[in-house]
N, C-alpha and C positions, 0 to 999 in steps of 0.2 A: 670199779671203785665201791659200788654198793656191796658186792660180795665180800671184799676185804673188811669193810665196816661191820657187816654181819658176823664174820668170822671172829673179829676182835671182840665183839660184844658177847658172843656165845662161848668162846673157848679161852682166849688170852686173858680177859679180865677175871673170869672165875679162877683160873690157875694162879694169876698174880695175887688174888685175894687169899688163896690158900697158902701161898709161900710166905706172905707177910702176916700170918696169924701169930699170936703170942706163943711163947714157948710152952706154956701150960697146956695149951690146946693142941699143940702139934709137937710132940717130942721129937728130938733130933735123932735120926737113925745114923748108924755108921755109914760112912761113905764107902760105896762099893766101887770097886775098880770098873772102869768102863768095859774092860775086856770081859769081865765076869758078870757084868750087869745083865739083869733079865730084860728080855725084849719088851715086856709089859711092866710099866711102873704103876703101882697102885698107890694112889694118893688118898689119904684119909680125909674125907670131907667133914665139914662141921655137922655134928649130930651123929656121927658114926657112919654116914653114907659114903659109899665108895664113889670114886671119880667116874667110874663107868656108868653107875646108876645115875649120877648127876648128868653125865653127857646124854644118857638115854632120855632123862627127864627133859633136859634142855632141847634135845633133838625133837622130842615129842612136842615141846612147847613151840619150837620153830615150825614143826609141821602143822601144829594147830593154828599158829599165827598165819602160816602160808595158806592153810585151808580157809582161815578166816578171810585173808586177803583175797584168795581165789573166789571164795563165796561172795565177798563184797564186790569183787569185779563182776562175778556172774550176776549178782543182784543189780549192780549198776547197769550191766549190759541188758539184763532183763527189763529194768526200768526204762532204759533207752528204747529197747524194742517195744515195750508197752507204750512208751510215749509216742514212738513213731507210728505204732499200730493205731494208737488213739487219734493221733493227728490224721492218719490215713482215713480211719473211720469217720473222723470229723469232716475231712474233705469229701469222703463218699457221701456222708449225710448231707453236706452242703450242696454237693453236685446233684444228689437225689432231689433235695428241696428245689434246686434250680430247675431240674428237669420237670418236677411236678408243676412248678410255677409256669415253665414254658408250655407244658401240655395244657395247663389251665388257660394260659393266654391264647394258645392255638385253638383250644376248644371254644374259648370266648369269641375269638376272631372268626372262627368257622361259623359259630352260631350267628355272629353279627352279619357275616357275609351271606349266610343262608337267609337270615332275616331280611337283608338288603335285597337279595335276589327275589325272595318272596314278595317284598314290597314292590320291587320293580315289575315282577310278573303281575302283581295285583293292579299296579298302575296301568301296565300294558293292556290287561284285560278290561280295566275300566275305560281306558282310551278306546280300545276296540269296540267295547259295548256302546260307548258314547258315539263313536263314529258310525257304528251300525244303526244306532237309534237315529242319528242325524240322516244317514242314508235312507232309513225307513221313512223318516219324516219327509225328506226330500222326494222320495219315491211316491209317498202319499200325496204330497203337494203336486207332483207332476201328474199323478193319476187324476187328481181333482181338476188340475188345469186341462188335462186331456179331455176329461168328461165335459168340462165347461166349453172347451173348444169344439168338441163334437156336437154338444147341444147348440152352440152358437152357429156352427157350420150347418147343422140340420135346419135350424131356423132360417139361416141365410139362404140355404138351398130352396126352402119353401118360399121365401120372399122372392128369390130369383125366378122360381117357376111361375109364381103369381105374376111377377112383373113381366116375364117372358110371354105369358098368355095375354096380358094386357097389350104388350107391344105387338104381338102377332095380330090381335084384333085391330089395333090401330093401323098396323101396316096393311092389313086387308082392306080396311076402309080407305086408307090413302091410295092403295093400289087400284081400288075400284074407281075412286074419283080421278086418279091419274089416267086410267084407261079410258074413262069417258072423255077427259080433256084431250087425250091423244087422238081419240077417234074423231073428235070435232076438228082438231088441227089437221089430221090426215085428209078429212073431207075438204077442208078449206084449201089445203095444199094441192089436192087433186084439181080443184077448180082453178087455182092459180096456175097450175102446170098446163092445163088445157089452154088457158088464155095465152101463156107464154109460148106454147108450141105454135099457136096461130100467128103470134107476132114474129116468132123465129122463122117460120116458113116464108113470111113476107120478106124479112130481112135477108134470108138466105138467097132468095132470088136476086136481090140487089148485090150481095157479095159475090155470087157466081159470075155475074156480069163483070164486076170490077176485077175478080180474080183472073178471068180469061184474058182481060186486057193486060194485067200485070204479068201473067205467065208468058204472054207473047213477048213483052219487053225483056223479061228475065232470060228467056231462051236466046234472045239476040245477044244479051250481055254475057251469058254463059259461054256461048260459042267464042266470043272474043277472049274471055278469061282463060278458057281451056287451051286456046292456042298459045297464050303467054305462059301458062303453067307447064305445058308439055316441054317447052324449051327449058324452064327451070328444073323440071324433074329429071331430064336427061343429065344435066350437070350434077344435080344432087345425087343421083343414082351412081354415077361414076365415083363420087367422093365416098359415099356410103359403102360401096363395094370394096374400095381400097381400105377403108377403116375396118370393115368386117374381116378382110383377109389378115390385117395386122393383129386384130384381137384373136382371131383363130390361131394364128401362129403363136401368140403369147400364151393362150390357154393350152396349146399343145406342149409348149415348153414347161408350163406349170405341171401338166399331167405327167410329163416325162420326169420332172424333178420329184414329184410326189411318188411316182412309181419306183424311182431310184431309192428314195428314202425308205419306202415300204420294203423293197428288196433288202436294203441294208439292215433294216430292223429284223426281217426274217432270217437273214444270215446270222445276225447277232443272237437271235433267239434259238437258232438251230432247229432241232426237231422236238424241242421241249413242248409237252402237251399243255393245252390251255386249261384255265380253270373251268370247272363244270358250271354251266349256266342254267339258271332257272328261267325257262322260256316264258312261263306264265307271268312271273314277276316282271320280266323285262317288257312284256306286252302291257302290263298295268302301268309300268313306269313311264311309258311313252305318253300317256295321258292320265296323270294321277287324279284328275277331277272326276273321272268316271267310276271311281271306287272309293270306299270308305276305309279300306285296309291300309295299314302302315306300310310304307315303302322302304325297303332296305337299300342303303347306299353303299358304294356308288354304282351308278349305271351309265353306260355310254350315252343313252338317249333318254334318260330319266332325270332324277334329282341330281343336283350338282355333284360333280366328281371332285373338283378342286376346292381346297379350303378357302381360297380367295373368292370364289363364287358363293360359297356358303356365307362368308363374311359380308359380301355385298347384299345377300338376301336378308341378313340380320339388321341392316340399316333401315332407319325409319324416315329418311328424308323424302322417299317416294315409294310408290307401291312396288311390290315384288315383280309383278308382270312388266311394269314400266322399266324397272331396273334391268331385268333380264333382256328385254327387247333392246334397250340402249346398249348393253354390253355385247349383245350378239352383233349389232351393227358395227361397233368398234372392233370386235374380234375378227369380223370378216375382212377388215383392212390390214390385219397383222400378217406379216410374212415371217415365218419361223425357219431358222437354220439350226438343226440338231447338232450340237458339238460332238466331235469324235473322241474327245478326251477332256480331262479337267483343264489342262493347259489350253486346249482349243477353246474351251468355254471362256477363259480369261484372255482371249486373243489380244485385247488392247492393253494389257498390263505391261508396264515398263519393267524390265528385269533389273533387279538390284539385290543386294545382300541383306539378309536379316541382321538386325542389330541385337546384340545380346541384352537380356533383361538385367544383367549386372553391370552394364556399361557405365552407370552413374553411381556416385557415392551418395548414400543417404544417411539420415540421422535416425538411429534406432529407437524404437518405442516398444514397450512390453505389452501395451494394449492396442487394440485396433482403433484407429481414429474414427470419428463420426463423419459421414459423408453428407454433402448438401443435397437438398431436394431440388429437382428440376423445376423450371418455371411451368406453372399450370398443373403440377402433380399435387394431388391432395390425398394424404394417407387416411383411409377410412377405418382400417382395423390393423391390429398387430397380433399375429398368432405365432408365438415362439420367435423364430428368426424369419418369419414371412410378413410381408406388408401387402395389404390390399389397397391398391392405388386407383384413384379416379382421375382420368385426364380426358378432356374433350368428350365428356359424357360416355366414356368407355371405362370398364372396370378390368384391371389386370391384377395378377398376383406376382410379386417379386420376392425371390428367396435368396438367401446367402448360402452359396455352395461351399464356403470355407469350412463349415462344420462337417460336411460329408467328406471333404478331402482330407481333413486332419483327424479323422477318427482314430487311426492307428499311428499318428505322428509321434516322433520323439520330442519334437520342439516346434513351436510356431512363434514367429516374431514379425514385427512390422518396421518399416523404414519410411520416413517422410522424404519425398523428393521435391524438387522445385515445381512451381505452378500448381500446388495443391494435390499432387499425385501421391499415391501410397503404393509401396511395394510390400507384398506379403510373401514370406518365405516359410514353407512347410518342410521340415526335415524328417525324412523317413528313417526307420531303424536300420535299413541297409545302406544308408548314406546318401540316397537320392534326395534331391531337393526340387520341390514344385514352387516356382516363382511366378507371381502374378502381379502385374502393374495395373492399377485402376486410376481413372481420373477423379476429379473432385466430386463427381456425382456417383461414384461406385461402378461406372461402366468399365469393362475390361478392355484395356489397350493391348496387352500382350500377356500370354501365359506360356511358360516353357517348363520342361522337366530336364534337370541337369543330373546326369548319373555320376557315379563315383569317379569315373575316369575324366569327367569334365566335359563330356559331349552334351550338347544342348539340342533338345527336340522341341520344336515350336508347335503349339496347338492353335493359338489365336494370335493374330498380328494385324492390327489396324492402326498404322502410324498416322493416318490422316487426322483422327480425332485427337492425337497427341499434339498435332501442330495447329489445330484450330479449335475455337471455343464453340461448344454446342450446349447452351444452357437449356434448351427445350428439345423435346423428342418429336421428330416428324417421321411418319411412316414413309419410307422410301418407295414402297409399292404404290402409293397414290400417284406418283409421277409416271408410272408405267401403264401401258394399255392392258386390257384384259388378256390373260394368258390363253394362248391357243395351243392345245395339246397336240403335238405332231407325232406321237408314238402310240402304239397300241396300249390299251388300258392295262393288259396283263404285264406289259413291260414297264409300267409306271407304278402300279400298286401290287404288292405281294401279300397274300394272306397266309399265316402260318397254319390255319385250319384247312387249307385247300388240300384236296385229295391228290393233286398232281405234285410230283417231287420238284423241288426248286433248289438251285445252286445259289444259296443266299450270298456267298462271297462274291460270285460273279455279278449278282444283282446289285449288291451294295457298291461295287467298284465301278459301276456304270457312271458316265459323266452326267451333268445336269441336262435337262431336256431343252434348255434354251440358253442363250448367252448370258454370262454374268457381267453386268455393266461395270462393277467395281467391287472391291473387297468391303463387305459389310461387317459391322460389329455384331457381337453375340446378341446384344439387346435388340438390334434391328431385325435379326433373323427370328428371335423368339416372338417379337410383337408384330411382325408383318407376315400375314398369311400369303401375300403375293410373292414375297421373297422365298419363303419356305417351299412354295409350289415348284420352284425351279429344280428341286432334287426329288428323287424317287423316295418312296416310303414302304415300310413293312408294317402291316397291321398285326400286332400280336393278339389276335382274337382268341388264342388259346389261354390267355391270361384274363380272367374275369374276376370281378370283385363283388362282394356282398354289398347291399345297400348301406351307404354311410361308412364303409370300411376301406382301408388302404392296405390290408394284410394280404399276402400272397401265400397260399398253401404250398407245401413242398412238392406235391404231385403236379401242381401247375408250374412250379419253378423248373421242373425237369423238362418241360416242353420248350424251354428257352435254349436247350443245349445246342441245337443246330445253328441258331442265330448267333449264340455266344461263340461257338467254334469259328464261324465265319468272321466275326469281329476280331477274334484273337489272331487268325491267319492274316488279316489285313494289317493288324498292328505289328505282327512279326516283320512284315516288309517295310512298313512306315510307322514308327511309334508316334508320329505327330498327327495321326488322323483324329477327327472329332466326330462324335455321334450325338444327336439330339434325341432325347427320350421325352415324348409328349404324353401327358395324362389327360383323360377325358372322363366325364360323368354323364349320367342321364339328366333329364330336365326336372327331376323331383328335388325340391329344396330351393333355398335362396341362391342367388347368383354368387354372392360372396362366399358362402360356405362351400358351394360346389367348386369354386376356384381353388380354395385351400385344399379341399379333399383331392382334387385331381393332381395338384402339385405334390401332395404326399404320395399318391399312387405312382407317379413318375419316379420319385425318389426311392420308393420301395423296390421297383424293378432295377434301378441303377445299383442299389445296395446288393441285390441278389447277383447281378452280373459281376460285381466286384468280389463279394464274399465267396460265392459258390464257383465262379468260373475264372477268377483271377484277372478280370479286366481292370486296368488302373482307373481310379475314379476321376482323374484329371482328363481322361479321354472321353468322358461322358458329361453332357450338359442336360439339365432337366427343366421342364416347364409345364405347368398345368394350364388348361384352357377351359375347364369347367364344362358347361353345357353348350358352348358356342358352336362346336362342330359336331353335331349329332350324326351318328351313322344310321340310326333308325329314326325316321321322322315321326316322333310321337312325344307328347308331353307327359306321358305316364312312365312308370318304372320299366326299364328295358335293360336286360343283361348285356346286350351287345354294345350299348352306348357306354358302359363302364369298362373302358379298354385303355390300351397303351399302344403308341406308335413309335417307330424308330426311323430316323433319317441319317444319312451320312452327309454332314454339312461342311466338310473340309473345304471344298472349292468355293464356299460362300464366305468363310471367315478368315482366310489367309491366302496370300499369293502362292499358288502351288508351283509356279514356274521359277520361283526365286532360287538362287544358289544357296545351299546351306552354309 
């Protein structure tokens, strides 16, 4: 549309104006036939200019106008570019100003920080100098006091020497006077003695006469009495001979039974070499009063082997010697039968089936309920999930193993059951569930692992406490006589540091060393040394700890491999086995802090067995005993007292003969 308009303005309108000019300006020419018309028509423009020139002029004007418009557009574009560049330069200048201000602020802040650091260093130097001055003043005061004490002590020593000299002179005078009096008394006594001897000689003559008459009468009476006694003696001798023969037969049977037990123990032990003995230490241990050296425990004829005996030694109701004497008398009356298997140890247990941990319907809770405190239990301290409890003047530590069991759990929830019981369910990523039922006091009634197929493996099962109320805790070992160990010490305690090779699986699978009266709860096993002594133990003396530490280095953790492999082999056959890990400390530090530290050490070893060797945490129970059961009898720091022990407690905490 624009091109047409420009063409009309530049060509058609000028031509029309020429056509409509007056006659005088444009004479009419003859009409030429179209056929003969020239191809170019020349139109006479105003002023005599030709149309071609006019067109060129107009074309030139158009070109000039186009050039002007192009120039205008170029100028406008240039202005726009200049405006954009100006705006860009303005932004760059603004950005540069912002950067300069930022650098100035950073520099100011840096100077302020440097100034703050310098002020802090200056204050620290001032504080250090002030502290040094205080230490110097304190040191000077101590030196002055020391000099004053030295002068006072010197003066006191001089006074003491002067006083001692006076006392010696006084004693010498007293001794001289005493010697003189004694001499006078001795002379007087000699005179009195001579007089008494004369009187006694006279009286002796009278007594001799009377004695001769009395002896004559006594001989006559003796002859009569001897005749009667001979008759009684013959009757008594016959009875005593019969009694002696009966006792001899009884002792013979006991010797035969002991010999049979010894042979069975030797057959069980096979040709396994014994631990290397330190003869000198055993000699010292027979009579520790003859040496000031520390005695390493345990020994057969030295310091106590059993934890229950050590526990008795720790009691303060009577002297240690009196306690040991009384226990020895009671132990001599004990007759022991060594069980041949776990089922044989629980010989009096009535067979029945386990009840499932999911047999009852519960009300779900997202948080763990609070448990009641037992009667007579007083919580002294709380350290994380551990409680230090005082009961009957005895301090124990009690920990919550739920945190250790649920470290890698997918979900943990709780259900309230009747009679104040709580059911805890820990769901593992592989679908296994660890289910624990506790009573109102937090004591475990039953714990089972249910795998993805629904099979249930029972670790703890004490239905008795589910059926009866036990508001207070009573040590069941107090009702039992002192334990009499009827197996060799090497068959009762195994040391991982021993030079002799051991089959730890075979050792752990051995039954208790005496009969198990009933199924005990896990708390009863943990807090009763007498009950724990029923099962054998492995001393992990290759695992040692630094003072005040519960960390186990990896090179020490590698020494657990043989024991861990033995535990895994046992669990492959019976996934319901339970092992108790006991932690111990030396006697340095307070009793409460040592209890917490020993519990942490037991838990550290349990975590290593789980994380490094794949032992399920629900098959491991932990308990710390602090300094209560020292291995080395010393009150000072001792590496061997900072140790861990493992026992297989399965026959103590569940009926092993029950049908699954």
